[in-house]
C-alpha positions as CSV (number, residue, x, y, z in Angstrom):
1,L,86.1,143.7,49.5
2,E,88.2,142.9,46.5
3,H,87.6,144.6,43.2
4,D,88.7,143.9,39.7
5,P,91.1,146.5,38.3
6,L,90.0,149.4,36.1
7,T,91.3,148.3,32.7
8,F,92.5,150.9,30.1
9,V,92.1,149.8,26.5
10,P,93.9,152.1,24.2
11,A,92.4,152.3,20.7
12,A,94.4,151.3,17.7
13,T,92.5,153.6,15.3
14,Q,89.5,155.4,16.8
15,P,86.8,155.7,14.0
16,F,86.0,159.4,14.9
17,K,89.6,160.4,14.7
18,V,90.8,158.8,11.5
19,G,93.2,161.1,9.7
20,L,93.9,163.3,12.8
21,V,97.4,163.6,14.0
22,S,98.1,161.8,17.2
23,A,100.7,159.5,18.8
24,A,101.0,156.1,17.2
25,A,99.1,153.3,18.9
26,H,102.3,151.7,20.3
27,D,103.3,155.0,21.8
28,R,99.8,155.5,23.4
29,L,100.0,152.0,24.8
30,A,103.4,152.6,26.3
31,M,102.3,155.9,27.9
32,V,99.2,154.2,29.5
33,G,101.5,151.4,30.7
34,L,103.8,154.0,32.3
35,M,100.8,155.8,33.9
36,V,99.4,152.7,35.7
37,D,102.8,151.0,36.4
38,G,102.9,149.4,39.8
39,D,99.3,150.3,40.8
40,A,97.3,147.2,41.3
41,R,94.0,149.1,40.9
42,F,94.7,149.5,37.2
43,A,95.5,147.3,34.2
44,V,96.2,147.9,30.5
45,D,94.9,145.7,27.7
46,A,96.3,145.9,24.2
47,M,93.5,144.0,22.6
48,E,92.4,146.8,20.3
49,I,95.9,147.5,19.2
50,E,96.5,143.8,18.5
51,R,93.3,143.6,16.5
52,D,93.4,144.7,12.9
53,G,91.2,147.6,11.7
54,L,89.3,150.3,13.4
55,S,88.7,150.1,17.1
56,Y,85.0,149.7,17.9
57,T,83.9,149.6,21.5
58,V,81.2,147.0,20.7
59,D,83.9,144.6,19.4
60,T,86.0,145.0,22.6
61,L,83.0,144.5,24.9
62,T,82.0,141.4,22.8
63,Q,85.5,140.0,23.3
64,Y,85.3,140.7,27.1
65,A,81.8,139.1,27.3
66,A,83.0,136.0,25.5
67,A,86.0,135.6,27.8
68,A,84.0,136.2,31.0
69,P,80.2,135.9,30.3
70,D,79.2,136.1,34.0
71,T,81.2,139.2,34.8
72,E,79.5,142.6,35.1
73,R,81.1,145.1,32.8
74,F,81.2,148.9,33.1
75,L,82.3,151.2,30.3
76,L,83.6,154.5,31.7
77,V,83.3,157.4,29.3
78,G,83.7,161.2,29.3
79,A,80.8,163.7,29.2
80,D,81.3,164.3,25.5
81,V,80.2,160.8,24.7
82,P,76.4,161.1,25.2
83,A,76.1,163.5,22.3
84,T,77.8,161.2,19.8
85,F,76.8,157.8,21.2
86,G,74.0,157.3,18.6
87,A,76.7,157.4,15.9
88,W,78.8,154.7,17.4
89,K,78.8,151.2,15.9
90,S,75.9,149.2,17.5
91,P,75.1,151.4,20.4
92,E,72.2,149.2,21.5
93,R,74.4,146.2,21.6
94,I,77.0,148.2,23.7
95,L,74.2,148.8,26.2
96,E,73.5,145.1,26.4
97,L,77.1,144.3,27.0
98,A,78.0,146.9,29.6
99,T,76.6,149.6,31.9
100,V,77.8,152.9,30.5
101,V,79.0,155.3,33.1
102,V,79.6,159.0,32.3
103,L,82.3,160.5,34.5
104,T,81.2,164.0,35.3
105,R,83.2,167.0,36.7
106,G,80.4,169.4,37.4
107,T,81.0,171.4,34.3
108,E,78.8,169.5,31.9
109,D,76.0,171.3,30.1
110,E,72.5,170.3,30.8
111,A,72.0,168.9,27.2
112,S,74.9,166.4,27.7
113,L,73.4,165.1,31.0
114,E,69.9,164.9,29.4
115,E,71.3,162.9,26.5
116,A,73.1,160.6,29.0
117,G,69.8,160.0,30.8
118,R,68.0,159.3,27.5
119,W,70.5,156.5,26.8
120,G,70.1,155.2,30.4
121,F,73.7,155.9,31.2
122,R,74.7,156.2,34.9
123,T,76.8,159.2,36.0
124,L,79.7,159.2,38.4
125,G,81.0,162.5,39.8
126,S,84.7,162.9,39.8
127,R,86.9,165.8,40.9
128,R,87.5,168.5,38.5
129,V,90.8,168.2,36.7
130,D,91.6,171.1,34.4
131,V,93.8,169.0,32.1
132,S,93.0,167.8,28.6
133,S,95.0,165.8,26.1
134,T,94.6,168.7,23.6
135,E,96.2,171.1,26.1
136,V,99.1,168.7,26.8
137,R,99.8,168.3,23.1
138,A,99.6,172.1,22.6
139,R,102.0,172.7,25.5
140,V,104.5,170.2,24.0
141,R,104.2,171.9,20.6
142,A,104.8,175.3,22.2
143,G,107.9,174.0,24.1
144,Q,106.1,174.5,27.5
145,S,106.5,172.2,30.5
146,I,103.9,169.5,31.0
147,R,105.2,168.7,34.5
148,G,102.2,168.2,36.7
149,F,99.9,167.6,33.7
150,V,101.0,164.0,33.3
151,P,103.1,161.6,35.4
152,D,106.9,162.2,35.2
153,A,107.4,158.9,33.4
154,V,104.9,159.8,30.7
155,A,106.5,163.3,30.3
156,A,109.9,161.7,29.9
157,Y,108.5,159.2,27.3
158,I,106.9,162.1,25.3
159,E,110.2,164.0,25.3
160,S,112.3,161.0,24.4
161,A,110.0,159.8,21.6
162,G,109.6,163.4,20.2
163,L,105.8,163.2,20.3
164,Y,103.5,166.1,19.5
165,R,106.1,168.3,18.0
């Protein structure tokens, strides 16, 4: 059975993170590209970075729907999303455009899962990985190794670009 690849779409400017320090959009795009390089199960789409303005999920899903109207779309999100989903731009339209799937690690609080159910999200269990982007950035700032936290090619990019210092 053939499957479409899981496509990563890095945000240009995430509305809930405006003003927060992070890597530039082109750096995040490059790192995602390095992460998936050579693995046919994954793809990277720069549409949000190429589009001007804030990155809204509804706009991205609308663009995908226009390009392939008969394709079933799934939006994979973290367990933190159900609590804020009502504040997203056009949440009801997002639900029309894609099936939202919350990746769970078995550590979510009951309120988060209840909120996911209220929105009609599906859940998909995944193995627990005790790594967060916040922790990776903190380790880099502290001069600690990130080997094993990210692929070697991504660690080398972070070092060569001087990110998160």
